[in-house]
C-alpha positions in Angstrom: -8.9 -46.9 62.1 -6.4 -46.4 59.2 -4.7 -49.7 59.9 -8.1 -51.5 60.0 -9.0 -50.1 56.6 -5.7 -51.0 55.1 -6.0 -54.6 56.4 -9.5 -54.8 55.0 -8.5 -53.6 51.6 -5.6 -56.0 51.5 -7.7 -58.9 52.6 -10.2 -58.0 49.9 -7.5 -58.1 47.2 -6.4 -61.5 48.4 -9.9 -62.9 48.6 -10.6 -61.9 45.0 -8.6 -65.0 44.0 -11.1 -67.3 45.8 -14.1 -68.8 44.1 -16.8 -67.7 46.6 -18.8 -64.4 46.3 -17.4 -61.4 48.2 -19.7 -59.5 50.5 -18.7 -55.9 51.2 -20.9 -53.4 52.8 -21.4 -49.8 51.6 -19.9 -48.6 54.9 -16.7 -50.7 54.2 -16.5 -49.3 50.6 -16.8 -45.7 51.9 -14.2 -46.3 54.6 -11.8 -47.7 52.1 -12.3 -45.0 49.5 -12.4 -42.1 52.0 -9.4 -43.1 54.1 -6.5 -40.7 54.6 -4.2 -43.2 52.8 -5.8 -42.2 49.4 -5.0 -38.5 50.1 -8.3 -37.2 48.7 -8.3 -39.1 45.4 -7.4 -36.2 43.2 -7.3 -37.1 39.5 -3.9 -37.8 38.2 -2.4 -38.5 41.6 -1.3 -41.7 43.4 -4.5 -41.5 45.5 -6.6 -41.8 42.4 -4.6 -44.7 41.2 -5.0 -46.5 44.5 -8.7 -45.9 44.5 -9.0 -47.1 40.9 -7.1 -50.3 41.9 -9.5 -50.9 44.7 -12.4 -50.5 42.3 -10.9 -53.0 39.9 -10.7 -55.6 42.7 -14.3 -54.8 43.6 -15.5 -55.2 40.0 -13.5 -58.5 39.8 -15.2 -59.7 43.0 -18.6 -58.9 41.6 -17.7 -60.8 38.4 -18.3 -57.8 36.2 -16.9 -58.0 32.6 -14.1 -55.7 31.7 -15.4 -52.8 29.5 -12.7 -50.2 29.5 -10.3 -49.7 26.6 -7.6 -51.5 28.6 -9.2 -54.1 30.9 -11.4 -52.2 33.4 -9.5 -49.0 32.7 -10.2 -46.2 30.3 -7.5 -43.6 30.4 -7.8 -39.9 29.4 -5.2 -37.2 29.3 -5.4 -33.6 30.5 -3.3 -30.6 31.1 -4.0 -28.2 33.9 -3.4 -24.4 33.4 -1.6 -22.3 35.9 -3.4 -19.3 34.5 -6.7 -18.7 36.4 -8.1 -17.0 33.4 -7.5 -20.0 31.2 -9.5 -23.3 31.1 -7.8 -26.6 31.7 -7.1 -28.6 28.5 -8.7 -32.0 28.1 -7.8 -34.1 25.1 -10.5 -35.9 23.2 -8.1 -38.8 22.7 -5.0 -40.1 24.3 -2.9 -38.8 21.4 -3.3 -35.2 22.7 -0.7 -33.2 24.6 -2.1 -33.8 28.0 0.6 -34.1 30.7 -1.5 -35.9 33.4 -3.6 -39.1 33.2 -6.9 -39.9 34.7 -8.7 -43.2 34.5 -12.4 -44.3 34.4 -13.1 -47.8 35.8 -15.7 -49.7 33.8 -17.5 -53.0 34.3 -20.4 -54.7 32.5 -23.2 -57.1 33.0 -24.1 -58.6 29.7 -27.6 -59.9 29.6 -27.5 -60.1 25.8 -30.1 -57.4 25.7 -30.8 -54.9 23.0 -30.2 -51.9 25.3 -27.7 -50.9 28.0 -28.3 -48.8 31.1 -25.3 -46.8 32.3 -25.0 -46.5 36.1 -22.3 -44.0 37.1 -20.7 -42.2 40.0 -17.4 -40.2 40.3 -14.7 -41.5 42.6 -12.3 -38.6 42.4 -12.2 -35.7 44.9 -10.1 -32.7 45.7 -6.9 -34.2 47.1 -5.3 -31.8 49.5 -7.7 -29.0 48.7 -6.8 -26.3 46.3 -9.2 -24.8 43.8 -12.8 -25.9 44.7 -12.1 -26.3 48.4 -14.1 -24.3 50.9 -11.4 -24.9 53.6 -9.3 -21.8 54.3 -6.8 -23.1 56.8 -4.1 -24.6 54.5 -3.7 -28.0 52.9 -5.4 -31.0 54.3 -6.7 -34.3 53.1 -10.2 -33.9 51.6 -11.5 -37.4 52.0 -14.8 -36.8 50.2 -16.9 -39.5 51.9 -20.2 -38.0 50.8 -18.6 -36.5 47.7 -18.5 -39.0 46.3 -17.5 -42.2 47.9 -21.2 -42.5 48.9 -22.2 -42.6 45.2 -19.6 -45.2 44.3 -20.7 -47.4 47.3 -24.3 -47.3 46.0 -23.0 -48.1 42.5 -21.2 -51.2 43.8 -24.3 -52.2 45.8 -26.4 -51.9 42.7 -23.9 -53.9 40.7 -24.0 -56.7 43.3 -27.8 -56.8 43.3 -28.2 -56.5 39.5 -25.7 -59.3 38.9 -28.0 -61.7 40.6 -31.1 -60.9 38.5 -32.3 -62.2 35.2 -33.0 -58.9 33.3 -33.5 -57.7 29.7 -31.2 -54.8 29.7 -27.4 -54.9 30.0 -25.8 -52.7 32.6 -22.6 -50.7 32.3 -21.0 -49.4 35.6 -18.7 -46.5 35.3 -16.7 -45.0 38.2 -15.7 -41.7 36.7 -12.6 -39.7 37.5 -12.0 -36.0 36.7 -15.5 -34.9 37.8 -14.2 -32.3 40.2 -12.0 -30.8 37.5 -14.8 -30.4 35.0 -16.6 -33.7 34.2 -13.4 -34.9 32.4 -14.0 -38.7 32.7 -17.7 -38.7 31.7 -17.2 -36.3 28.8 -14.3 -38.5 27.6 -16.4 -41.6 27.8 -19.3 -40.1 25.8 -16.8 -39.0 23.1 -15.0 -42.4 23.2 -17.6 -44.9 24.3 -16.5 -48.5 25.1 -19.9 -49.9 23.9 -22.2 -48.8 21.2 -23.6 -45.5 22.6 -26.6 -45.8 20.3 -27.8 -48.7 22.4 -27.6 -46.7 25.7 -31.2 -46.4 26.9 -30.6 -44.0 29.8 -28.1 -43.1 32.4 -28.3 -43.0 36.2 -25.9 -40.9 38.2 -25.3 -40.8 42.0 -23.3 -37.9 43.4 -23.5 -37.2 47.1 -26.1 -39.6 48.3 -24.8 -40.2 51.8 -26.6 -37.5 53.9 -30.3 -38.4 53.7 -31.9 -36.0 56.1 -34.5 -36.4 58.8 -37.2 -35.6 56.3 -36.0 -38.4 54.0 -35.7 -35.9 51.1 -34.0 -37.2 48.0 -33.5 -34.8 45.1 -33.9 -36.3 41.6 -32.7 -34.3 38.7 -33.4 -35.0 35.0 -37.0 -36.0 35.6 -38.0 -34.2 32.4 -35.5 -35.9 30.1 -37.8 -38.8 29.3 -41.6 -38.9 29.3 -41.7 -42.1 31.5 -39.5 -40.9 34.3 -42.0 -39.0 36.5 -44.5 -41.8 36.7 -41.8 -44.3 37.3 -40.2 -42.3 40.1 -43.4 -42.1 42.2 -44.7 -45.5 41.4 -41.6 -47.2 42.8 -41.1 -45.2 46.0 -41.6 -47.9 48.7 -38.8 -46.6 50.8 -40.7 -43.7 52.4 -38.6 -41.1 50.6 -39.8 -37.5 49.9 -38.9 -36.9 46.3 -37.8 -33.4 45.3 -38.0 -33.5 41.5 -36.2 -31.3 39.0 -36.8 -31.3 35.3 -33.5 -30.3 33.9 -30.9 -32.7 32.7 -28.1 -30.1 33.1 -26.2 -29.9 36.4 -22.7 -29.9 37.9 -22.2 -33.6 37.7 -21.5 -36.4 35.3 -25.1 -36.9 34.1 -24.7 -33.7 32.1 -22.2 -35.3 29.7 -24.9 -37.9 28.8 -27.7 -35.4 28.6 -25.9 -33.3 26.0 -25.5 -36.5 24.0 -29.4 -36.8 23.9 -29.5 -39.6 26.5 -32.2 -39.5 29.2 -30.6 -39.1 32.7 -31.6 -39.3 36.3 -29.3 -37.8 39.0 -29.7 -38.6 42.7 -28.6 -36.2 45.4 -29.2 -35.8 49.1 -28.1 -32.2 49.3 -25.1 -30.0 50.3 -24.0 -29.6 53.9 -21.4 -27.8 56.1 -18.7 -30.4 55.3 -19.0 -30.0 51.5 -15.6 -29.7 49.9 -13.9 -29.6 53.3 -11.6 -32.1 55.1 -14.5 -32.8 57.5 -16.4 -34.8 54.9 -15.6 -38.1 56.6 -17.1 -41.6 56.5 -18.5 -41.6 60.1 -20.9 -38.8 59.2 -22.8 -40.7 56.5 -26.3 -42.1 56.9 -25.7 -45.7 55.7 -29.3 -46.8 56.4 -30.3 -43.9 54.1 -27.9 -45.0 51.4 -29.4 -48.5 51.6 -32.9 -47.1 51.1 -31.7 -45.0 48.1 -30.0 -48.0 46.5 -33.2 -50.1 46.9 -35.2 -47.2 45.4 -33.0 -47.0 42.4 -33.1 -50.8 42.0 -36.9 -50.6 41.9 -36.7 -47.9 39.2 -34.3 -50.0 37.2 -36.5 -53.1 37.5 -39.6 -51.2 36.4 -37.9 -49.8 33.3 -36.3 -53.1 32.3 -39.0 -54.0 29.8 -39.5 -50.5 28.4 -37.1 -50.8 25.5 -34.9 -47.8 24.7 -36.3 -44.8 26.5 -37.5 -41.7 24.5 -35.3 -38.6 25.1 -36.7 -35.1 25.7 -34.9 -31.8 25.9 -35.5 -29.8 29.1 -35.0 -26.2 30.0 -31.7 -25.4 31.7 -32.9 -24.2 35.0 -29.7 -22.4 35.7 -30.2 -20.2 32.7 -33.6 -19.0 34.1 -32.1 -17.6 37.3 -32.7 -13.8 37.3 -29.9 -11.4 37.9 -30.0 -9.5 41.1 -28.0 -6.6 42.7 -28.6 -7.6 46.3 -28.6 -10.7 48.5 -30.3 -11.6 51.7 -27.3 -13.5 53.0 -28.8 -17.0 53.3 -28.2 -20.5 52.0 -31.5 -21.8 50.6 -32.5 -25.4 51.5 -32.5 -26.9 48.0 -34.3 -30.0 49.2 -37.3 -28.2 50.7 -40.5 -29.3 48.9 -43.0 -27.2 50.8 -44.3 -23.7 49.9 -41.9 -20.9 50.3 -38.1 -20.7 50.6 -36.6 -22.4 53.6 -33.3 -21.1 55.0 -30.6 -23.6 55.5 -27.9 -21.2 56.7 -27.4 -17.6 57.6 -24.2 -15.6 56.7 -22.5 -13.4 59.2 -23.1 -9.6 59.0 -25.6 -9.9 56.2 -29.2 -8.5 56.0 -30.8 -11.7 57.1 -28.7 -12.0 60.2 -29.2 -8.3 61.1 -32.9 -8.9 60.8 -32.8 -11.9 63.1 -33.6 -14.6 60.6 -32.6 -18.1 61.5 -31.9 -21.5 60.0 -35.2 -23.2 59.4 -37.2 -20.0 58.8 -39.4 -20.1 55.7 -39.6 -17.0 53.6 -43.2 -16.6 52.4 -43.3 -13.0 51.1 -41.0 -10.2 50.1 -43.2 -7.1 50.6 -46.4 -8.1 48.7 -44.7 -10.6 46.4 -45.5 -14.2 47.3 -42.7 -16.8 47.6 -43.9 -20.2 46.4 -40.5 -21.7 45.8 -36.8 -20.9 45.2 -37.4 -19.5 41.7 -40.1 -17.1 42.8 -37.9 -16.0 45.7 -35.1 -15.2 43.3 -37.4 -13.4 41.0 -38.8 -11.3 43.9 -35.2 -10.6 45.1 -34.2 -9.3 41.7 -36.6 -6.4 42.0 -34.6 -4.8 44.9 -31.5 -2.5 44.8 -28.8 -1.6 47.3 -30.3 0.6 50.1 -33.9 -0.7 49.6 -35.9 -1.8 52.6 -38.3 -4.8 52.5 -40.8 -6.3 54.8 -40.3 -10.1 54.9 -43.1 -12.4 55.9 -41.4 -15.4 57.5 -42.8 -18.7 59.0 -41.1 -19.9 62.1 -42.3 -22.9 64.0 -45.7 -22.7 62.3 -46.2 -19.0 63.1 -46.1 -16.1 60.6 -44.0 -13.1 61.5 -42.8 -9.9 59.8 -39.3 -8.5 59.8 -37.8 -5.6 58.0 -34.5 -6.0 56.1 -32.3 -3.4 54.5 -30.3 -4.4 51.5 
């Protein structure tokens, strides 16, 4: 498989010199970016450089204009700290004392419009593991097929489709690096934009969109950052998706850098999974038909908003700041994409209260004692009322039937 991917990448580089259009599938893009040869695409390494070169050739093949500070590239410098109690240093300009270099890859469709839409996805990952990895068995290549070769593949698919349309807005495509280290690339671009940032209408971010589940649930964050987003999202869903909407424009991905600059954002996400930040996040595990549906859905949204002018921005509550503090835990992983009533369990930890009480993946918590659980937030608020040693009667729905179990925290 490795040899096939290398041959494919090489043939792509050669074919970019030809005049005809280049057709590359999302599956081929993911295979190229998530191959072992790129060693996990950690920012500042040869794997990131190889990935960025691949993206340059793809942008050339799509006939995107160069919109970096140097061709398609925008370089940024950073210095990593060896002290776990110190934050890494990121320079706001290339004149800083950073010792490593990352690079954003930026292409542009100029429709001579008054506004520009930014479409972004990060292409870096964790390299051989290290900080951020959930793998505990030593160094190994973290290919990051879902995180986030999937988002980059959708970005390239959107660039291909939008380059063939006659639209009012301009479109700036940014493959960010440094996301895994702390949104380095997106933060740098917002502080050092390669177009007039005042003309940016809104930003779309795709991070981990490769695992659409059987319920076709797609999480969309940032819905509250512009008054037009909610209606637009539901008016354009012809792909049979179940939309889990979240108001906040703040989250652990590159859209946050734009939100804090007062730019409306939409972030698309198909949820975490057992391969997250592990070497097992490989290309063969992705739902490519699901990625195609997500790309078509985003294209519908972009088309609908094309004649809206510059979108109004609205501040949202930071949902992470509203999470109550609690002294105890049930020992479960919530299903963050669940849109029904209650809190559905996506995983159960060993030797924790939930496992001891016989709770299982797929169970839906409906009550903690007399406190109703309508969603994840109400579950956390109810959980915050308990202390170590307390007992609680949980009302749980399993296979459509309600049952009660006792847990001890």
